[in-house]
N, C-alpha and C positions, 0 to 999 in steps of 0.2 A: 521196869516194874511199874513206873508211874502210869503207864497206859492202862494197866489192869485195875489200878486203884481209882475207879471212876465213881461219880456220885450216882445215886439211884435214878436221877433224871437222865443222866447220860446213858445208864444201862437200859432204861426204858426206850431211849432214842435209838440205841443200837438194835434192840429187839424189833422195834418198828421198822428200822432200815432193812434188817434181814428178812422181815416178813414181806416188805415191798419187793426186795430182790427175788424172793422165792416166787411171788406172784408173777413178776415179769419174766422170770426164767421159765415158768410153766407156760405162759402165753407165748414166749419165743419158741418153745418146742412145738407148740401147736402150729404157729406160723411157718416154721421150717418145714414141717410135714406137709402143709398145704402147698407151699411154694415148690416143693420137690415132688409133688404128686404121690405122696406116700399113701394116701387114702384111696387111690385109684387101683383097681385090680385089672391088669391087662388081660385081654382074652387070648387064648392060644390059637394056633393055626388051624386046629380042628373045631373051632367054635362054630355055632350054627351059621349058615350062609346069610341069614337075615340080620346078622349082627356085624358091626364093624370089629375087626380083629387087629389088634396091635401087632401080633406076631406075623400075620400075613403082610402087613405094611412094612415091618422091619425087614422082611425077606426081600422086598423090592429095594430098600435102602442098601442092603448087603450087595445086591447085584450092581447097583449104580455106583456105589462107593468103593467096592472091593474088586469085583470081577472085571469091571470096566476101568481101564487105566487112564483116568483123567478126562473130565468132561469140559475142558476149557476150549474156547474158540481157537481153531487152528490145529487142534489135536484130533487124532482118529477117534478117540473115545467119545467125543461129542456126537459124532454120527452113529456110533454104536449105541449110545444112549437113546437117540431118536428112534433107531430101529427097534430097540427093546420096548420102548414105550408104545410104539405103534403096534408091535406084535401082541402086547398085552391087551390093547384096546380091541384088536381084531378078535382075540379069543373071547373077550367079553361080548362083543357083537354077535358071535356065533351062538352064545347061550341065551340071547334075548328071546323073550316070548313073542307070541303073535300080537300082543297088545302094544308093542314098542317098535318104533322106527329108530334104528341106530345107524348113524353115518360117521365114518372115520376118514379123515383126509390129512394129507401132508402138504404144506405150502411153503414156498420160498418167498421171503419178504425182502424188499429193498426200499431205500428211500434216503432222504436227507432232511435235517431240520436243525434249528438252533435252540439252545436252552441255557438256563442258569443253573450252575451246580457249585456248591460251596463258595458262593459269591463270585464265581468266574463265569464269564460268558463264552460258550464254546459252540461250535457247529459239528455235526456228526453226519457222516455219509456211510451207508452200509449196503451190503448186497449178499444174497445167497445165505441168509440165516433161515433156519428151519423151524417152523411151528407145526406141532401135531395137534389136531383138533378132533374131538368127538362130540356129536350132537345127539342127545337122547330125547325123544318126544313121543307122544301118543300117535296112533295111526291116523287120527282125524285132525292132527295139527297142521298148520300151514307155515311156510317159510317166513312169513311176515309176522308171526305171532311174537309177542314180547317174551323174552327168554332170560334165564339167569346164567351168568357166566361164572365159572370157577377157574381161577387162574393160578398157575405155579410155573416157575422157570426151572429148567433141568440143566442149564449150564452152571459151572462152578468157577470160582476165581482162580487165578494163577497159584499153583503149588498146593492146592487143597483138594482132597478127595470129595469134599462137599456132602458129607453124610447129613449134617444138619441143614446147611445152606447149599442147595435146597433139595437134597435128596429126600429129606423127610416130607417136604411139601409135595413133591411128585408122588411119593409113595402114598401119602394121605389121599390124594385125588384118584390114584389108581384103585385103591381099595374102596373109595367112595363110589366110583363109577361101577365097580363090580357089585357093590351093595345095592345100588339103584336097580340094576338089572336082575340080580338074584333074589331080591326081597319080594318081587312081585308088585312093587309099587309103580303106578303109572303117573308120571309127573303131570299135573294139570297144565303146566306151561313147559316149553322146551328147556332143557338144561344143556349148556355148552361147557365142555371141559377143554381148556386151552393150556397146552404145555408149550411154553415159548422158550426158544433156545438162545436168547441173548439179553438177559436182564443185567448181568454183571458188566456189560458194555454200555450202561446207561439206558436201560429199558428199551432196547431196540426191537426186541420181539413183540412186545405189547404195542409199541408205536406202529410197527408194520401191520398188526392186526387192526388197530383203530383207524388207520388211514387207507387200508387197501381191501380189507375183507368184506365180502358181500353181506355178512350178518352183523356188521358193527352197529347199524342203526336199530337192530332188533333187541339189543341188550337193554333190559329194564332194570337190572340190579346185578351186582357182582360181589364176589368174595375173593380177595387176593390173599393167598396163603404164603407167608414168608417166614424166615428164621434169622434171628440175630444171635443164635446160639444153638444148643443141642436139646432144648426142651424146657421143662418147668412151666411157668406161667405162659399161656398162649394168649397174649393180651390184644384186645382191640385197640390199636394205637391210633388209628384214624377212622373216622366215620363221617359220611356225608355224600353229597351235599344235603343239608337239611337233617332232620331228626328221625326220619322214617327208618333208615337202616339200623340205627341203634335201638329203636323201639322194637323192631322185629327181633333183634338179637336178645334183648332183655326178656322178651316173652318166650323165646324158643330155646335158648341155650340150656343144656343140661347142667353144665359146669360153667356158669357165666364168669368171664374174666374180662372186664371192661372198666375203664376209668375215663370219664370225659376229660379229666385234667391231662391225660396223656396227649391230647391234641394240642395242649398249650406247650408241652415239653418237646414233642416230636420235631417241630421246625428247627429247634436249637441243635438237635443231634446231627452230626455230619454224615448224611446218608439219604437215600431215597428208595422208593419201591415203585412197582408197576401201578400202584394206586394212583400215582400222579397222572399217568397217561389216561386212565379210565375216568377219573372224577374231576380232574383239574385242567390239564393242558389241552386235551383233544376231545373231551366230552364232559358232560355233567351227569354221568350215570351215578345214581345212588349206590353206595357200596361200603364194604368193610375191609380194613387192612389188619389182618390178624397175624401176629408175629410171636414166635418163640423168643423169650427174653433171656433166660438163664443159659449157662454154659458159654458165656461170651469169651471165656479164655481161649476157646478153640475156633472161634469165628474167623474165617478166612485164613486158617492155618492148616498145616499138614496133619494136625492132631484132630481135625474134624472127621472122626471115624465113627463107624456104626456102633462100636462099643461105648461111645460117649453119649448116645441118646439116653435121656433120662427116662427110666421105666415109668409107664403110666401116662407120659405126655402125649404119645400118639393116640392112645385110647381115648383120653379126654378130648383131644382135638377132633378125632373122628366122630365121636358121639355128638359133639357140638355142631360140627359141619352138617351132618345129615339132618339134624333137627332144624337148624336155621335154613338150610336149603329147602326143606319142605315148607317152611313158613313163608319164604320168599315166593315160591312157585304158587302158593295158595292165596297170596295177597291180591286184593282188588286194585292196589296202587302200583302194581307192576305194569309199566307202560313203555312203549317204544319211544324213540327219540322225538318224533313229531308230536305225539300226545303229551309227552313230558313238558314240552315248551308251553303248551296251552295250559297245563296245570302247574305252572312253575311256583305259584304261591304256596302250594302244599310242601314245597321242597326247601323253603327258606328258613323256617324256624329251627333253632338248635335246641338241645336238651342237656340236662345235667343227669348223669347216671354213674353208678358205681356198683361193683359187686362186693358182697360181704363174704370174704374168704372162699369164693367160688360156690357158696351154698345157695345164695339167692342174689337178686339184683334189684336195686332201687333206681327208678327212672321217673323223672318228671320234666315237663317242658320248661323252657327258659322263662316263659311268662309266669309260671308258678314259682320258679326260683326268685323272680323279682319280688314276690311277696315274702316267701319263706326266708330267704337269705337276708332280708332286712328287718325281720321281726326281732332278732336278738339286739340289734343296735337300738331299735325303738324301745325295747324293754329296758335296756341299760339307762336310757335317758329318762324313763318314767319312774324307775325305782326310787331315786332321791325324793321325788314328790310324794310317793307312797309312804316312805319312811318318815318324812316330815309331817304328813297328815296323821300318821299313827301317834306321834308324840311331838307336837310342835315345840314344846319347851325343852326337849332333850338336846337338840342341836339345831342351829340355824340352817336354813336350806342351802345357803351358799357354802357353809362349812362341809355339808354332806357332799355337795358336788365337788368341792376341793379335795376331800378325802378320796372320793372315787377316782378323780383324775390322777391323784398321786398313786393310787393303786394301779392304774393303767401304766403309768410311767415306771413304776416299780417292777411290774411283770415284764414289760418290754426290756428293761435293763437286764433282768435275769435271763431272758431269751437271748439277748445280744451277748452277754457274758458267757452263756452256754455255747456260743459259737467261737468267741474270741479265745477262750482258754484252750480248747483243742487245737486251734490253729497255732497258738503260741507254743504249746508243747510240741507240736509237729515240727516247727522250725527249730526249736532247741534240740530236739532229738537228732536232727540232721547234722549237727556239729560233731557227732561221734558215731554215726551209723549211716549205712547206705539208704538211699531213698527206697520206698516201696517194699520194705521188709514184710509188710502185711499182705503183699500181693498174692503169694502162694498160700497164705494162711489167713483167710478173710476174718476169722474170729479174732485175730490179733488187733485188727483195726477197731473192733467194737470194745475189746478189753482195754485198749490204750486210750480211746477218746471218749467213751461214755462216762467214766468216773470223773474226768476233769471237766466235762460238760455239765454233769450233775453238780459239781463243785461251783461252777459259775452260776447255775440256776439258784443256788442257795445263798450266794453272797449278799444280794440285796436284803434278805431277811436278817442275816447275821449282822449286817451294818445297822439295820433298823433297831434290832434288839439292843445292840451296844449303845446306840444313841438314847433309846428309851430308858435303859438302865442308868445312864448318866444323869437323867432328869429326875431321878428319885423314885422310891417305891410307890408312894401314893399316886403319883401321876401314872405310873405303869398300871396300877390296879384299876384306875378309872378308865384308861384308854385301851385296855387289853382287848376286850371283846369287840368294841366298835372298830378297832384297828384291823382285826382279822376279817370282819365283815367287809370293810373297805378293800382289803386285799383280794377277797374273793370276787367282789363286784368289779374291781379293777381288772383282774385277769379275765373275767367274763367279758368286760368291755373291750379288752384287747382282741379277743377272738371274734367278738361281734363286729367290730370295725374292720377287722381283716376280712371277714366274710363279705361285708358290704363292698369293701374296696375291690375285692376280687371280682365281684359281680359287675360293678360299674366300670371296671377296666376292660370289659367285654370278653373276659376269659370264660372257659367252659367248666371250671371246677368250682371250688369254694365249698364243696360238700363236707370236706374234712373238718374245717373250722366250724361249720354249722352244726355238725354232729357233736363236736366238742361242747359247743354252747348248750345244746339240749341236755347232754349227759351231765354237764356241770350243774345245771338246774336241778336235775333229779338227785344228784349227789348232795347238793346244798339242802334240799328238803329232808333227805335222810339224816344228814348231819345235825340239822336243827332238832329233829325229833329225838335223835340219840342223846343230844346234850340234855334234853329234858329228863331222859331216863337215867343216864349214867353220869352226867355232869360234864362240865367243860374240860376238866383236867384228866378225864379218863382216856386211855389210849383206844378204847373201843369206839369213841366218837369219830376219830379220823378214819377208822376202818369202815365204819358205816358210810362215810363219804366216798371211800374208794370203791366199795362193792358195786354201787350203781354205775360207776365209771368203767368197770371191767370190759363190757362189750365194746365201748368206744376205744379204750386203750388197746384192746386186741386188734381192732381194725387199724388203729394208728401204727401198731407194730407191723401189720401186714402191708400197709401202704408205704411206710418208711423202709421196711425191709426190701421191698421190690426196688425202690430207688437206690438204696445203699449198695445192695448186691450187684445191681446192674452197673453202677458206676465203678465199683471196685474191679469187676471183671473186665470192663472196657478200658481201664486206665492203661492197659498194656498196648493200646493201639491209638491213643489220642494224639500222638505226635510229640516230638521233642523240641521244646523251645530252647534256643541257645543259652548257655550259662550267662549270668548266674541265676536268672529267674527260673529257667527250666529245671534246675536242680530241685527246687522246692515245689513246683507246680502240683505234682501228683499227690504228695502228702498233704499239702494245704487244702487241695480240693476235697479229698476224702475226709479230712478232719472237719472241714466246714460243713459238709453234707451230713456227717454223722452228728455234729453239733445241732444242726437244724432238726434232724430226725429225733434226737434226744429231747429237744425242746418240745417237739410235737407229741412225743409219747409220755414225757414226764411233766411237761408244763401244766396240764390240767390238775394234777394232784398237789402242786406246789402251794397254792394259796392257803390251803387248810393244813396240809401235812408238814410244811416247812417249820412250823412251831416246834415239832418234835425232832426235826432233822437238821436244822440250822444251828447245831451245837458245835462249839469249837473242837471237841473231841472227834465228832463225825467228819467235820471239814478236814481235820488233820489226817484222819484215816483215808478219806478220798484222795487227798493230795499225795500221801505216802504210797497208796496203791497205784496211782497214776505214774509216779516216778519209778516204782518198781517195774511196772509193765513197760514203760518206755525203755528201761535198761534191758529187760528180758527180751523185748522185741528186737533189739539190735543184734541179738545172737542168731536170729533166723535169717536164712538165705532167701532172697526175694522170689526165686523162680524154682520151678520143678516141671516134670513132664505134664503135670495137671494144670500148670500155670506158666506156659513158656514165655520166654522173652522173644520178641519179634525183631528180626534183623533183615534188612534188605541188602542183597548182594547183586550188584549189576556188573556184568562183564561188558565193558564199553569198547566198541570198535569205531574208529573214525575212518570212513570209507570215502573214496573219490573215484569218479569215472566208472563205477560199476564193477570194476575188477581189481581194485587196488586198496590196500589197507595202509593208512598213513599214521595210525596211532592206536594204542591199546592200553586200557587201564582197568583196575577194579575200583568201583565206586561203592563204598560201604556206608550204610546208614542205620541208625537205631531210631525207634519211634516211641521211646518212653524216657523217663527221667535219668536212667542209668546210661552213661555215655559209652563210647567205644573203649575208653580206658578201663571200664568195668569188664568188658568182654575180653580184652587182651590180658588183664590181670588173672582172670579165672580160666582163660583158654590160651596159655602162652604159645601153644603150637600154631594157633591162628596168627598171632603176632609175628612168629618166626617165619611162617610161610609168606606173609605180606611184607617182611623185612621192616617191621615197625620198630623192633628193638624194645628192650626192657624199660627204657626211659621215655617211651612214647607219651606225648602230651597233646591233647586235642587243640590246645591253644597254639602250638607250634606246627601242627600237622597241615598238610595241603588240603584245603577244602575242595570238594567237588563243585564246579561251577553250576549254577542253577539250571543252565540249559542242558547239562548232562542228564538231567532227570526228565527230559521232555516226554519220553515215552510213557511216563506215569501221569502226566498232566490231566486233570487238576489235582490228583491225589498227591502229587509231588510236594504239596504244601506241608505234608507231615514228615518229610525227610530233611528237615533243615539242619539237623546235627549229623554231619557226614564227613567223610574223608576220602581222598583219592590216593590209590596206591598203584605202583607200576605193575604191569602184567605183560606176559609174552603173547604175541599174536602170530607166532610163526606158523602154526599148523592150521589156521583158519582157512587158508586158501585151499587146503587139501579137502576140507569138508564141503566148501561151497565153490561152485564154478562162477557164479555171478552174485554180486551184492546189490542191495537196493540202489536204484538210480532214477533220477528225475531229469527229463530233457524235453525240448520242444519237438513236436511231431509234425508241425506244419508252420509256415510263416505266420508271424503275428499280423493282426488286422488293426489298422489305424483308422479312426473315425474323424469326421470333420471337426468335432468339438475338442479334439486333442487327446481323447482317451485312446488307449490301445489295449487290444485283447491278445494275451499270450496263450497259445494252445500247448498244453503240456501232456506228457505221458509218463506215468509213474510205474516203473517195473520193480517188483519186489525180489527180483533175482531168483536164486535157487533155495531160498529159505523155506523151510518145510512146516514149521509150527508157529506161525505168526499170530499173535494175540491181537495187536492193534498197530496201526501206523498213525503217527501224529505229525502234523505239519504246523510250523510256526511261521507265519507270513508277515513280514514287516515291509513297509513302504507305502506308496500312494494307492493302496487297494480300494477300489470303488465298487467292485462287483465280482462275482464268480459263478460257477455253474452249479453250486450247491445251495440248499436251503432257499429255494425260490429266488436265487440270485442276490440275496442280501447277506453280506457278512455280518457276524455278530458284533456286539459292542466290543471295541478293542481292549486288550489287556494293556495296562500302563505300568510296566515294570520300573522300579526306581532307577533313574539314570539312563533308561533305554527308550527307544522309539516305541510308539504304539504297535501292537502286534495282534494278529488274528489267529485263533487256534482252530484247527480242523482235525477231527479224529476219523480215520477210515478203518473199516473192518469188514470181514467177510471171507470165508474160506474159499478162495478162488485163485487159480493160477493166472487168470486174465489180468491184463494191465489196466490201470486206472487212467482214463482219458478225461481231462477237464480243462477249463480255461479260467484264467485270472484276468481281471480288467483293471488297468491302472489309469489314474486320472492325469498322469504327466509322464514325461520321459525319464523321470527318476527311476533308478533301479529298484526292482522288487526282489527282496531276499526271501528265500524259502529254506528253512531248516527242517530236515526230515529225520524222524526217529522211528525206527522199526523195532518192536519188541518181539524177539524170537524166544520161544520157551525151551529150545534145545541148548544144551550146555556142552562145552568141550571137556576133555578129560581133566585138564588142569583145574577148571572151575568145579567140576564134580568132586575132585580130590579136596579142594579148599572147602567146599561146603561140608564135606564129611568130617572135617577137623573141628567144626563147631560143637560145643557140648550138647548133650542130650536134652538139657533144659531150655534149649533155644529152638526157635522155629525160623529157618532161613528161607526167605522168599528169593530164589535165585533165578536169573534169566539173563539173556544176552540182548544188548541194545546196539543197533547200528545207527550211527549218526553221520549225516552228510549235509553240506550247505551248498546252495546254488543261487546265482544271480541272473535275473532276466530283465 
């Protein structure tokens, strides 16, 4: 009952708290509808032909993801997809009017090169990958004219139907190509639609185009369409070189979705796209990398189906693409490669840009940002002089500076505590609950961590009030108003210095804190005016401060919501770090990010509003609410069909001599914070099939050696929490007559300088659905017949010799013939891993025992070792 017997000031504080909660709830609902495209009306399949239709595009996805059985390299479905795409393009070509020249071609690409990926240096060799290309131009255009490239890949990862990644991308471009032809529009410059068939194998299709195709030097701009989920925000994640592509997008996009700060975050994300081949590694073509961000639960899983496509996403994407495509083709800055080198100065400058809830876009060059983003810091430094000149006898200049500095420290402490408290609560919760209980229920993460983050934000004011009270009432009366003014300018200074620091760090964002600074100034003016009208102690005064901040706070929720939702959905595939740290990683990461987002969204209102909110009764309420939510969240199961747990099941065979199996095992790995013990507890039939037993402990289990996961390299870095279980290999010889085998096919060549060249032949046996072959070469390797004869930088495994990694792919029954050059007579060791997508009956049965809330990536790996 004591809780309800509160003072009038506490009651006023709670009224203000619930008013703020209502405002933020309303803004959150708006942001949710924007992020999930609720305001977009998809057009039906019978929409006018001069309009992009989501329904027509979704029909292409349905064919690619449902009617075609698997578009993975090595499977028949990939060729079926290429046939379907080409047939659709031929149909579009037949409908072209006399004003258009339409060309359709199918090309086979091959090559080899080296690259860095996830911090690993690897070489890749490939052959017989299929690209489908359509070129649409006016009848009076020439083959050498500058053109715009639209790129999407039609292959999908192992075990996934690939509706989002990247059936949605292919469908978008097919509908876009139809729209170009049927709308009667004559492109001022040629448009090239490239459907490449090998992006999932490290951008091989785009590499083949950029190194071999006759039109590669005519590309003046490109748009790469990608998917990291099944819809929602279609964000420009990369733009460049220079600012021209983002400027075109900002002016043309119907529903702009672009943040220059995404380019600061993207390099940290473990992944890559074809953008790299076009704009960085093999050319400097200006372009955009546009990616579906939400629906990451299904990314690279068997749940990536057509019914998961977020309604409205395809419509918004299509309308953006056609508008931006028209802008690119009409631009005078569209140049071929040779002209672009001469005009390189125009491509250097970067820009700051952001969209406001997809309604409009703000864009300005970095040279403008140099002025704008440093005005708040300059203003912060000038205000003390202004206040001193207004009334020199009120406070000494140094005391004003000191008060402002304490305000900066005070606000920084609140922001820091707003991150520390969620992290602390996340760690405490894991003592009595499973990790990631919020994974299948993302709202739980916000309900758990926002209140305790808010609690942390208010702590500095609560401590300050307690200290002020202990100094006596008279002192409090004298210092009350100047203290709040110092708090405001301290918080303003914090965001001002953050904006300047972001700029001088050479990053592309900073607009969020800049907008906060401008909005806080408007709010401060409104607050000062309301104080004159209603008085300092009226609750109306802080509301007048909050109201001008609403547009900024709405954007902060939009910006932070994208970040938080993307992280939550992706935590299921971020890899499992061995215990004990791996147990806490996901919860700590999500808690920290939500703490940062809370500070971003609530931090601007704290300097003025904390006077009403930093009451002991409100702090107790927030603390109690956080504890209750932590307890309630522990009752939720982490996974569901809408948020599956990812499991890797590898049936490993050790082969020798091309026709002999010497060993067989199941290698099982999880790639999030809940270990195999979690799987076996909730799926005892799996444990029974693997003979794990009810007392299975990961600490006592046999771990898979790292070399067992060679077929996944370098993705194998995410399967560090794994185990090895016995398996039968009796029937494998009945399925295959020959296994992969490496041997010399002619005598080695010895040179005068002591080097020797070993001529090898790799046969992949009778395997039928090969995804990739990976070679790990150790020894005195000095050269080989791949990647211009230069091996990549060696891998340096702990306790092992330097090794060189080579990935080979290509749907071909032909043998691989190549040579290795050694600098001495020391033996060269070659470990070979072949990933075959076909499963035997025992593995199919085992996969079927896993629960419905899991996604099992199952395949067969053939390992063998040779010395030369």
